[in-house]
C-alpha positions, -999 to 999 in steps of 0.1 A, spaced: -854 29 357 -831 42 384 -797 58 380 -782 29 399 -793 6 371 -775 27 346 -743 37 362 -717 12 376 -715 7 413 -678 -2 414 -658 9 444 -627 11 423 -612 46 423 -595 59 392 -570 84 406 -564 102 373 -602 105 367 -607 118 403 -580 144 398 -596 155 365 -630 158 381 -617 178 411 -598 201 388 -629 208 367 -650 214 398 -624 238 412 -622 258 380 -660 258 376 -665 269 412 -638 296 413 -656 314 385 -688 312 406 -669 328 435 -657 356 413 -692 363 399 -707 365 434 -679 386 448 -687 412 421 -724 409 430 -718 415 467 -692 442 463 -719 464 450 -739 462 483 -708 461 505 -695 494 491 -728 511 483 -724 535 512 -692 549 497 -700 551 460 -736 563 462 -727 600 464 -705 597 434 -735 586 412 -765 602 428 -767 640 436 -780 656 468 -771 655 504 -797 630 517 -779 596 522 -813 578 525 -823 590 491 -789 580 477 -792 545 492 -827 542 478 -814 549 443 -787 523 448 -813 498 459 -834 505 428 -804 498 406 -797 467 427 -833 455 419 -826 459 382 -801 431 386 -828 407 397 -851 418 368 -825 408 343 -817 374 359 -845 355 341 -833 368 308 -798 357 317 -811 323 328 -827 318 294 -798 331 273 -770 313 290 -791 282 295 -797 281 258 -760 285 251 -751 257 276 -777 232 262 -770 241 225 -733 248 223 -719 233 256 -715 241 292 -679 254 288 -688 283 265 -717 293 286 -696 294 318 -668 313 301 -690 339 285 -710 345 318 -678 354 337 -667 377 308 -700 395 311 -693 400 348 -659 413 340 -674 440 318 -700 450 344 -674 454 371 -649 472 348 -676 497 338 -684 505 374 -647 509 383 -641 533 354 -673 553 351 -669 591 359 -690 606 387 -722 626 385 -702 657 391 -682 650 359 -707 637 334 -741 644 350 -771 621 346 -751 598 323 -733 585 355 -762 567 371 -774 555 337 -741 538 330 -741 524 365 -776 509 358 -763 495 325 -734 478 343 -757 462 368 -780 450 339 -749 433 324 -741 417 358 -777 406 362 -776 388 329 -743 371 340 -757 360 374 -789 348 358 -769 325 336 -742 314 360 -765 294 383 -780 271 357 -748 265 338 -727 261 369 -752 237 386 -754 216 355 -716 215 350 -708 206 385 -735 179 386 -724 164 353 -687 164 360 -691 147 394 -691 110 397 -725 95 406 -716 84 441 -704 119 452 -726 142 431 -742 158 462 -708 165 478 -692 180 446 -722 201 436 -724 216 471 -693 236 462 -715 259 441 -728 274 474 -694 271 490 -681 295 464 -713 315 463 -710 323 500 -673 326 495 -679 355 471 -697 374 499 -669 366 523 -643 378 499 -662 411 494 -663 415 532 -626 408 535 -618 434 508 -641 459 526 -624 453 560 -589 456 545 -597 489 528 -615 503 558 -591 492 585 -557 490 569 -552 508 536 -576 538 533 -593 565 553 -631 568 551 -627 600 530 -604 582 506 -629 554 503 -656 578 495 -635 599 470 -619 571 449 -613 539 470 -647 525 462 -634 518 427 -608 493 439 -631 464 447 -647 466 413 -612 467 396 -603 437 416 -635 419 405 -628 427 369 -592 413 372 -604 381 389 -631 377 363 -605 378 335 -584 352 354 -615 330 359 -625 333 322 -590 322 311 -592 292 334 -627 283 322 -615 283 286 -595 252 294 -624 233 309 -632 200 293 -668 196 281 -689 172 302 -693 136 290 -731 139 294 -732 167 269 -710 150 244 -730 118 247 -763 137 243 -751 152 211 -748 117 196 -783 108 206 -803 140 199 -797 173 182 -789 200 208 -817 226 211 -819 243 245 -852 258 233 -881 270 254 -905 248 233 -885 217 241 -883 227 278 -921 230 280 -923 192 275 -914 190 312 -940 212 330 -939 191 362 -902 195 365 -904 232 359 -930 237 386 -909 215 409 -879 239 405 -902 269 414 -915 251 444 -881 238 455 -866 273 452 -892 296 467 -887 289 505 -850 282 501 -841 314 483 -862 335 506 -843 320 536 -809 323 519 -813 360 511 -827 366 546 -797 351 564 -771 366 540 -781 399 523 -807 411 548 -791 398 579 -765 425 579 -792 451 579 -812 433 605 -785 429 631 -775 465 627 -809 482 627 -831 458 646 -806 441 670 -786 473 674 -750 460 670 -723 484 660 -709 484 624 -678 464 635 -698 439 655 -722 435 626 -694 429 601 -677 403 623 -709 385 633 -720 382 596 -685 371 586 -684 344 612 -718 330 604 -710 329 567 -678 309 574 -699 285 594 -724 283 566 -696 276 541 -683 247 562 -718 231 564 -723 229 526 -700 200 517 -709 182 549 -746 182 540 -738 174 504 -719 143 515 -748 133 538 -772 135 508 -750 111 489 -756 86 517 -793 91 527 -807 109 497 -817 145 489 -853 144 501 -846 139 539 -824 170 539 -850 191 521 -877 180 545 -854 188 574 -850 223 561 -888 226 554 -899 214 588 -872 232 608 -876 264 588 -914 264 592 -913 258 630 -881 277 640 -879 308 619 -904 329 639 -890 321 674 -854 324 662 -858 358 646 -879 371 675 -852 359 700 -825 374 677 -842 408 677 -843 409 715 -806 401 721 -779 427 725 -750 403 726 -729 398 694 -721 363 706 -757 353 711 -765 368 677 -738 348 661 -751 316 677 -787 322 667 -778 329 631 -756 298 630 -786 278 643 -806 291 613 -779 280 590 -781 245 605 -814 241 586 -810 265 558 -780 245 546 -804 216 541 -816 235 511 -785 254 499 -761 225 499 -781 203 475 -806 225 457 -784 226 426 -779 189 422 -816 182 429 -827 205 401 -800 191 377 -812 156 385 -848 165 374 -840 172 337 -825 153 308 -792 165 294 -805 184 263 -825 209 284 -808 206 318 -791 240 320 -821 259 307 -845 238 329 -824 246 360 -815 282 353 -847 298 339 -873 288 365 -847 293 392 -839 328 381 -876 338 379 -883 324 414 -852 341 429 -864 374 414 -898 370 430 -890 355 464 -852 359 470 -845 394 457 -876 408 473 -870 394 508 -849 423 521 -874 449 506 -904 431 522 -887 429 555 -878 466 555 -913 475 544 -929 456 574 -903 473 596 -912 507 583 -949 503 591 -941 490 626 -948 453 621 -914 438 615 -926 405 630 -949 400 600 -919 393 579 -910 364 602 -944 348 595 -941 356 558 -907 337 556 -920 308 576 -951 306 554 -930 305 522 -908 278 536 -939 258 546 -952 260 510 -919 246 498 -921 218 524 -953 206 507 -932 201 475 -904 184 494 -927 160 510 -945 150 478 -917 149 453 -895 119 444 -860 116 458 -838 126 428 -808 106 441 -828 74 434 -847 86 403 -822 108 386 -825 119 350 -787 125 348 -784 96 324 -812 106 301 -805 122 268 -838 130 251 
């Protein structure tokens, strides 16, 4: 039975209901922005705080240590996906969303306040790693709970549009981190001040924003889907119950692999790529990446709205086909250019197809699962797949570059997207066969 047979197709618009939904989506999304700001602040300011936590005079070794701690964040994400997914399915979406942003607050606050290696020795990097573990747990849980909440609180006709704001705010978190970096670099502090103590400021800002988001999330209303499900079946959120849906779990893995590899390539790794491989200056790199992220942000709700009209599957196939065919020539052309403007245009071209995944991946996954296991079903396999294919993308790219075969990464990325394309082409269109109404 299709979702259309369950949910009314009336064109009547309840203004009060629309305002309530929009408010809930805004609050849910703003917390997502705060979490991802904290996440990206670590990479954005790593150059400045690395000497404070890791001894020695070799900046390469210091950055390597920072990268190892960064990797720990991804290792903890599956555990966070399980823990917060269980909370969301068992106790409600609101408590899971609120607690995840509180965890992020603690992680950021610890980094902001931790004494340096010169003061407390080896305990400094240990505490830094602990803070990143806490943030990894938070991020692992945020995706599933947020995707579920935004999908459930949206009205059926505009679910793709509203859920696309998850990636609007996710990318917005990176933009916010870049803005803070630029303000501190260009306006308020000298490079030496940033290195001495100014690197603590973005983490203090992140902790304060997280407290604000947690207070706002406490006032969120629970979704109607969760409340209705409680009347039909006892909430569990257990792994055992989730394993009743092996096909859906494998679909989430297949859906995510190519998309997350592309996303981390054109966000996290792209800053390194245009600086080291293209040869742009630091300022040119910052402004090119900032501009392309703004462009990517604008695309998300546009593509989400398109999916509400034509379905989710056509957009996923568009991403899969274009990503498979265009990734290699696009990255090869990008490497050869020396123009910041051409680099900006080429990365924007990449976002034209990457947004086919990012804009709707949350709602597609949410539409696969019934209410009682939705947050866990979205969050856990997603977190595992991101750890394998997303978090490793920059490291794989840098490894191929280090052995003199950077172009191998282009083919690797294209191949991963092609594998996901097989899933996109053979799966059902979740807009027309949604499980959003099912409470099992």
